[in-house]
N, C-alpha and C positions, 0 to 999 in steps of 0.2 A: 503492500501499498504506499510505504512511504516513499522508497525508488518510482513509482508508476505517478503517483502523484507530483513529485518533483519534477522527475522526466517531462510531464506535457507542461507543467507552469514553463520549464525552460526554454522546452519547445517552443511556446508562443511567440518568444523573440528571438528566436532564431532567422539566422545565423548570426547576425552581430552579437547579440547577447547585449543590445543597449536597452534599457530598461523602457517599457510601456505605459500608455495611461497620460492622464494631466494632470489638470488641477494645481496642486504645489510642486509638481516635481521638480520644475528648475530651481525652486528655492533650494529643495535637499541636496541638488548638484550642488550648487552654488558654494553649501557647507561644505560637499565631499571636496570641490577642486580646492579652496582655500587649505582643507587640512591636509591634502594632499604637495600643495607649494611650498608650505610652512613646517608639515609636521609636530604642529602644539595648536593649542585652543586659543580660542580667541582672548587678547589679554589688553587689546586697546579699543573698547567697543565705539570709542567715538571716532575713531578714525577708519575703522570696516564699518558701521554700521548704513554709511550711506552707500557700499554697495549691497550690503547684506541684510539689510534690513532687520528684521526681527528674530533673523537665523543666530543672529551672534549671541541670543541669548536660549537659545533652544537647546534643550538635552541632545549631545552628540551622538547618543548610542551606535546608530545605526549608520551615521557618518563615520565614524572614527572604524567601526567594523568593514565597511566597505572598502573603505582605502585601504585599511588592514590586508585584507584578501587580494585588493587587486595588487598591491605591491608583493606580496606573497607567491603569488600565480603569476610574476612578471609583466601584468598589464596594469589596469588604474581602475580607481573607484567608478568609474563610468561603467565599464562593462562590469563593473562585479555586482553594483548594486543590486539588482535583478535574482542574479542566482543566491546572493544572501539572502533577501527578503522571501521569494519562493523556497529557500531552504528552510527556512523558519515556520512558514506555512506546513510544509511536507511534516516538521518534526511536532506542531501541534496536533495533528492527525495522530500521529504516532504516538504521542504523549495519551490524548484520550482511549485510545485503545489499550495503553499498559493502566489506566486508570479503569478503565471497563472491566480488564481482566480481576485486578483487587475486587472490585466490588461484586461481580461474579465468581470468588474465589472456591464457595462451596458448590457451584453449578454444574454440571455434567457435561454440560455445552457452552461451557464459557468459552471456548475459542471461536468458533462462529460468531457467536453474539457479540464478544467483542471486535471482530472483523467489519460486522454488522454496523458497529456503532462508528467506525469511520466512514464508511457509507451514509449513513444520517447526516453526518457532519457536513457532508458537501450540498445537502438539499437546500440550505439556507445562503447557495453561492454568492446572492447579493453582500452579504458581510462577510462570509470566510475569504474569498476571490478577489470581488470585486473592488475591495478598499486598494487591493494593490492593482490591479487590471484595468480599472476604470480612472479609479481618485485618486492613487496614487500615495495613501497614507502610509506613507514608508516607516516611519515613526512608529505609529499605532500598530502596524500588522506584527513589526521585531517584538514590541511591548508585548501584545500578547503571548506569544511563543515563553515568556519571562515570565507572565502572570498564570497561565497554563500550568508551567512547570513549576509556581509556586503553591497550586493547586495539588499537583501530584504530591510536593512533597506531604503537604498539610494530611493526604491520604496513607502515606506510608506513617506519618507521625500516628494519626489515629488508630491505627491498628497495633501498634506498639509504639509507646510514648518512648525517643531519645533522643538526647542531645544530638545528634548527626543529623537528623531530617530536619529540627530546627536551623542547622546550620546551612543546610540545603536552602530551605526556605529564605534565612536571609542572604545569600548569596544569589537567588534569583530575583529578591525583591529591590536588591542595590542595581540588578540589569532592567528592570522593569523601571523603574523610575530614572535612571539616568537614559534611558531608550524615550521613554512617554510617562511622565509621572502618575496621567490618569487611571493607570490600571492596578498602582498599587492598592485601591481602597478596597474594592471585590474580596480578594483574598486574603486579606489584613482582618477583615470585617469576618470571613470565616474562619478564621484562625484565633480569633478573639472569641467565637462563639463555640469553638471545640475548645479551648480553654475552660471556659465557663461550665458548657455543660457536661462536660465528662468527667466521671465522677472518680477516675485511676488515673494515675497516679495522685498521689497528694498532692495536696494545695500549694505545698513550697515547692515541689519538685517541677509542677507546671508552670508554678512565676517563673523559675528559672529559665524554665525551656521557653517561654514567652518572652523572656529579657532577651534570651539569646538569638531569637529572630527580630525582634522588633528595635535591638539595642541597634545594632551596627545600621540600619535603617535610618533611626532616628538620625544616626550622627552623620550621614550621608545626604539627611535633607538637611539638618542645620549649615552645615557648611553650601551645599549648593544656594541655598535660600538666605544668606550672607550679601547684604548689597541688592540683592534680587527679590524683597519684597513685593515689589509692583508684581512680578511674575504670578503670583497667587488670583490676579485678576483673568487668567487664561480660563480658570473656571467657568469664567458668564461668556465666553466670548460668543458671537454670530457666528454665523454661516451656513453652506450648503450641505444637509446632511439627509443619510437616508430614511426616510421616516417608517413607525414601524406599520406589518400590513403583513397579513395571511398569506398572498403571493409572495412577496419577499421571505418570510420566515418559512415556508412551508409547512402547507393546512396538515402533512401525514406526520413531521417533526412535532408542530405543536401538539397536535390530538395525543401522540405515543410518548409525546413528553411531558405532558399533563398529567396521564393517567399516572405514569410514574413518577412525576410529582407527589400525588396523593398517595401513592404506595409506600412511596418514601418518609411521608408525614405520618401513615399510620402507623410503620415500623418503628417509629422516633416513639411511638405511644405505648406500643407493646413490642418490644424488641421477639424475633422468631428467631430460633434456629436454622441455619441457612439462608436467610432473607439475602437480598442482597446489601451491601454494605453501600451507600448512600447519603448518609452524614455530611460528609465532605460537600456534594456535589449541593445538595439542599442548602448548606449553609452558604455556599459561593453564589448561590442565586439570590438568595437571603441580601448578599452584599451587594450586588449588581442591583437590584430593587431602591436596595436604603440608599444608595450610592445616586443611582436615576434621579430615582424622588429628590431627594433633595437638590440636585442641580436644577431638575424641572422646575422647583420652586424658587429657588434663586434665580432663576431666570426669567421667570414670570415677574418676580419683584421689581428687578432692573427692566421691567419692559421689552426683552430678549424676546420677539415672538417665534424665532427657529429655534429654541431650546437645544442648540448644536452639541452641549457636552454631555447633557441627558442624554439625549438620542444615541451619542456616540458611546455611551457607557452600555448600550445595547448590542452592540457588536460582540461584546465575549459571553453571551447569553446562549448561543448557540452550543457551546462546549456540554456545560453544563447539561443542558437538554441532550445531546446525542446518550450520552450517559443513562440520565434517566428516561429515554424511550426504548432502552431495552430490556429496562427493567419488568415491564407487562409482557412481553415478549418472553420472558424466562418464565415469569409467573405460570404464563401458560402450559410453558413447557413441560413445566414441574406437575401442574394439574393432571396434563395428557400420559403423562408418566407414572403418576398411581392410579389413574384411572384405567392403564392399558393391564397395570400388574393387580389391579382388582378383577377384571374380568375376565383375566388369563389369554389374551387374544393375542396372544405373540409373542415375544421379546421385544421391549420397547427399545433396548441399545442399541438393535438389528437398523431401527427405522428413524428413529431419531436425528441421528448426524447428518443424514442424506437431508431431511426435512429441514434441519438448522443450515446448510449451508445452500439449498434450496432457495431461505430467506434471505441468504445474504447475496445470493444472484438477484432477486428481487428487487431488492432495495440498490442494487449496483447499476439494473438498469433503470430503473428508476431517477436514479443519480445521474445516470447518463442523457438520458432523455432533458432533464432537464439542463445539466450542463452543455444542450447542444447552442442555448443562446449567447453561450459566453465563447463568441468570434474572435479568431488569429487578427486583431486589430491592424490597419494600417500602421505603421510605425508612423511615430511623429517625429522621432530621430533615428537618421540612417550613415552608415559611415562617410559615404557619400557628401554629404551635405556636413558632417562630421570635418572630412579632411577639408573641405573647403572654409570651414570658419577657422580651422586652426592655420592654413596659409595665409586668411585675409589678417586672422590676430599678429603674425608676425611679419607683416609686410607691408601693411597701411595701417592708417587711422583710424582706431579703432570704432571712433566716435563719427566717421563721415561714411559709414557703410548702411545700406538700405537691405529689405529683405522681401524677395519676388518667390516665395515658398506658401503653396497651398495651404498649411495649416496653419494658424495664429502660435500653436504652442511651439513649433517649431520655430519661428520667429523670437518667441519670448525667449525660447531656450539660448538660440544663438545669440541675441541682444545681451543675455544677462550671466551665461552661464559659460560661452563659448569667449564672445570675445569680450565680457569681463566691464562689461559700462556700469557706468551706478545706476543700481535700482533708483537714488531719491534722486531723479533729475528730470526737469520737463519733457525731455524725448520719451526716457521711460515709462512716465505716465500717461503718455497720450498714446491710446488704443490705435489710433489710424498707425503708428509705427509698425504694428508686427500683421495689418492687413495687408493682403497681395494687391489688392483690387486698388484700395487707395496709394498702395507703392507704384503702383503703374500709372496713373492716373497723373502723380507726379510727376513722374520719372518722364512720360510722354508731352509733360507741358512747358509752355518756352521760356516758365522763369527758372531761375537758376535753383537749382537742387541738387541731394548728395552724387558726391560724383562715382560711388562706387555703389553694386549690390551684391547680393551671395544669391542663385537663382537657380531655381528648380527647371533647368532647361524644358524637358519636355510636359512644362504647366505654362510656358510663355506663347503666345499665341506668333503666328508668322510678324505677324506687323512688329510686333516687340520686339523680335529676335532681330527682325531686319537693322534695327535702330541701337545695335550696343557695340560692343568690340568685348571680346573675350579675353582675358588675359590670364587667367587660369581655370582649367580645366580637371576636373574628377569625378568620372563615369558622368552620371546624369547630372553632376552640382558642375555650378561654375561659378568664378568672382566674373563679374562685370563691368565694365567701366561704361559712364555717361560720355556719349557724343555733344550734347550740348551743354550751355555755360552751367557751371557747376560752384556750389558753397558751401562749407561748411563750418558750423561756429564751435564746434567740439574737434575740431582739428589736433589742437593740443591738449585734449587729455593726458591728465598725470598717468603715469602704471598704478594697475591696479593692486590696492595694498594685499 
């Protein structure tokens, strides 16, 4: 499952391996580029902020890891970031399987049912996959992996409380915070509930374990927030985000997960031998609900109609739901097993595995049908345009280059991440800078315009191609020069910090 999911996600970005998606992708790539050039974090925000904007204050976990992986593999962070985040998605699915195996430790069909939980996780693909493939929530996706790993460590501790599992929890919590701090909330609430409601070990031991889990995180949070208290306002941020819906979350996952939730709550009141161990999943869902509710109320109080962070918190819900969705299936398996034994209608052991694996196949087919909506996107970032942009950065005044490429995201990436123009500038703030149609109109006008452009030649009409000079070509991309009068106010831009 891990290899198949990672291979498919990597194939979507093949052959170049360049990241796909839109949204804030360019801003993340700017920070990766800065780290690769300096190999240190931002220490002079006032100098760098005009170029990186709010990214100078962003927790850089995924950016540092991408830059390191790029260097270790002999490439760069730009080509590594998609594979790094895709790896984290596949790893989350593997953690879900491991957690399900522990939840069904006493069940005779635990292996196929655990495999089915991974298939269930893919049903709400707008939450699990589109956050990378469409929206480029790179930090959020990577931090989710650490949050799920925190949950896995909690599951281990809830089975047999040891300081080692709490040390793992602390390690993963540090990773989650340094990548995207929003995700530390639900797993920490889940651990707090487990520490309170578990009767064994003794209170003093549980207190020490809790201190081991929360202590390092508290130190890291304090160090990071020193001088950055204003960053707490991030929790009230506005923005475009997926709204909760049955279609996005999958009716099958919600139905089976809801039944598993009810069964898990009943088991909390009346524990039974051999019942699935779902307490950690229930506590994680409680943490998700609590954080989402608090953030929603905060957003409403601030007049924020998007409730951005409240709905972002729901991106973590499919993971515990995928585990809980297997609980009613496991219950049915046990009921059928007992009925077959009671009526002596043949050996259950010969039939049950085949039926269980058939269920896995059916879930896989259903997931594949839903995933047909995830099509291989036309890449906004290509090797040809990258080579053209790199050549232009090295040979031309970077503030004197226009963009004739069909996708506005491509223009935005070229302008900020490749040419390294200041983000806080008049030209960067002008949306017409990234519009191919507006650029061509200015290019063909009799007024003086920018002297150079990066162009996707197949996207240009013959009239436009007849009125320019190609000074460098890289496959389908080219650096072109204007034949008419030219002018550039940003010709003397200083080098980017």
